[in-house]
Every structure is written in structure tokens, then in C-alpha cells.
C-alpha positions in Angstrom: -25.4 -101.6 -71.5 -25.5 -98.0 -72.6 -27.2 -95.4 -70.5 -28.7 -92.1 -71.7 -26.3 -89.2 -71.4 -27.1 -86.6 -68.8 -27.5 -83.3 -70.6 -27.2 -80.0 -68.8 -27.3 -76.3 -69.6 -23.4 -76.4 -69.7 -22.8 -79.4 -72.0 -25.9 -79.1 -74.2 -24.4 -77.5 -77.3 -21.4 -79.8 -77.2 -23.6 -82.9 -77.2 -26.1 -81.8 -79.9 -23.3 -81.0 -82.3 -22.2 -84.6 -82.3 -21.6 -86.2 -85.7 -24.3 -88.7 -84.8 -28.0 -87.9 -84.5 -29.1 -87.0 -81.0 -32.4 -87.7 -79.2 -33.0 -85.4 -76.3 -35.7 -86.3 -73.7 -36.8 -83.2 -71.8 -38.3 -84.6 -68.5 -38.9 -84.0 -64.8 -39.0 -86.1 -61.7 -42.7 -85.1 -60.9 -44.0 -85.9 -64.5 -46.1 -89.1 -64.8 -45.8 -89.5 -68.6 -42.0 -88.9 -68.3 -41.7 -91.9 -66.0 -43.6 -94.0 -68.6 -41.2 -93.0 -71.4 -38.1 -93.2 -69.2 -37.5 -97.0 -69.7 -38.1 -96.6 -73.4 -35.4 -93.9 -73.6 -33.1 -96.2 -71.6 -33.7 -99.0 -74.1 -33.0 -96.7 -77.1 -29.7 -95.8 -75.5 -28.6 -99.4 -75.7 -30.3 -100.1 -79.1 -28.5 -97.1 -80.8 -25.2 -97.4 -79.0 -22.6 -96.2 -81.5 -25.2 -95.0 -84.0 -26.9 -92.2 -82.1 -26.6 -90.2 -78.9 -29.5 -90.6 -76.5 -29.7 -88.0 -73.7 -32.0 -86.6 -71.0 -32.5 -83.0 -69.8 -34.0 -82.5 -66.3 -36.1 -79.4 -67.1 -36.1 -78.3 -63.4 -32.3 -78.4 -63.1 -31.6 -77.0 -66.6 -34.0 -74.0 -67.2 -31.8 -72.4 -69.9 -31.9 -75.2 -72.4 -35.6 -75.8 -71.8 -36.4 -72.1 -72.3 -34.2 -71.9 -75.4 -36.3 -74.6 -77.1 -39.6 -73.3 -75.7 -40.3 -76.6 -73.8 -43.7 -76.2 -72.2 -45.1 -79.7 -72.2 -43.1 -82.7 -71.0 -42.0 -85.2 -72.0 -40.8 -83.5 -75.2 -38.3 -85.4 -77.3 -36.2 -83.6 -79.9 -34.1 -85.2 -82.5 -31.1 -83.2 -83.6 -28.8 -83.7 -86.6 -25.7 -81.5 -87.1 -27.0 -79.3 -84.2 -30.4 -78.6 -85.9 -33.8 -79.9 -84.8 -35.0 -82.4 -87.4 -37.8 -84.1 -85.5 -40.0 -83.6 -82.4 -42.3 -85.6 -80.3 -44.5 -84.3 -77.5 -45.9 -86.7 -75.0 -45.3 -90.4 -74.2 -45.3 -92.6 -77.3 -44.5 -96.3 -78.0 -40.8 -97.2 -78.5 -41.5 -97.9 -82.3 -42.4 -94.3 -82.9 -39.1 -93.0 -81.5 -37.2 -95.7 -83.3 -38.7 -94.7 -86.6 -37.6 -91.1 -85.9 -34.1 -92.2 -85.1 -33.9 -94.6 -88.0 -34.7 -91.8 -90.4 -31.6 -89.9 -89.2 -29.1 -92.7 -88.7 -26.9 -92.9 -91.8 
């Protein structure tokens, strides 16, 4: 079973420049809605194994990446393709919403 990739300030640009679409979940330990969407992100990592990269950024531990993208509300989920943001979701949503966003980018 695939797990979300842990994304940090150091490996961020390497990961978002993947040749697959990348979903990045910006979250924090103390955030209630983040805990709600966490299991959904875990499921997506398995569902899209080999088709997309699913990763998580702990905003407290990685302030540079969070500041670069102006993350003020969490959870914020960004979808990247070829290193560019192609979609964005702020707040906890059902799995189907995130699946649709990924399906739109998976070739």
C-alpha cells in the first residue's frame, strides 16, 4: 500500500517537477480539518500509485514552501502538473472532489 510522500522545504521542487501530476496536502498536527482529510489523502496515495504523486507538507516544519505559495488556511491542497499549479482546494472535502481534480490531470 502506497503512502503519501513527505515533502519538505528541501525536496519540494524535485517532487513537484515529477512527470506525473502531484497533489500536495499542506497540513499541521493541530489542525482539525487536516485530521479529517488525512485518511482521504492516504487512500488517494494508494488509488493513484503509479499515476500521480501524493504528498504532504507539514506547514510548521516547512515554512519556506508554505510562504512561497501563500498558504494561510489549512488544509490547502494544490495540484501541480509539470511544476505548475493547475488546481487548488482549500478546506476538507469529500474524496470524490479530489479524485476529480486528479483525474483531470492524469494522462
